[in-house]
N, C-alpha and C positions, 0 to 999 in steps of 0.2 A: 504494499500500499504506499502510496506517495502522498505526502502532505505538502500543500502549497500555501505560502503566505500571500496576502493581498498584492504585494508587489510582483508576484509571479502569476497573476491571473491570466495574462495573455498566453503564457506557456501551458497552463491548465486547459484553457479553451482550445488551444491548437492540438493538444494530445488526446482530448476526450471525445468519445463517441456519444456519450450522454452527459448532460449537465443538469443537475437539479439545484435550483437556487431556493433556499429556505431562510432568507435573510429578514431580520427585523428592520424597520425603517428608522435610521438614526442619521445624524449629520455625516457620519463616516461611511454609511452604506448608500447614501443618496446617489442613485445612478452608478453604483459600483460596477454593475454589468453595463458598460458603456458601449458606444458604437465601435470604439477601437477594440475592446475585448471581443465583441460579437464578430468583428471582421476577421479575427484569428481562428474562428471555429471552422471545422470541416464542413463542407457543403452537405455531407451525409449525416451531420450531427443532429441530435434531438435535444431541444432545450425545454426544460420543464420548470416553471416558476410557481412555487407554492408559498412564497413569502409575499411581502408587501410590494405593490406595483411600482412604488417610487424608487425601488432599488434597481430597477432595470430600465434602460433607455428603450421603451417600447416602440418608439418610432423607428429606431435603428433596427430593432428586432423584426419589424414588419418588412423593412427594406432588404433585410438579409435573405440569402437563398439557402436556408436550412431545410433539411428533410421534413422536420416536424417541430412545431412550436406549440406549447400548451401553457396557458396561464390560468391560475385559479383564483 
């Protein structure tokens, strides 16, 4: 198992087939999943957000070309 710190988010996104975000909304997590992070994802990746919407740049997520995106 690999553990990533927030400064390595782009590496995590590039290596993952599935990303599940379960973040609380705080000043530090506001749009933590940014357009830059999303751009590093594989085109075959699946992104699942079960946290607060403000933690993800949803506009960038919609523009991305991922296999599947789920937000709850």
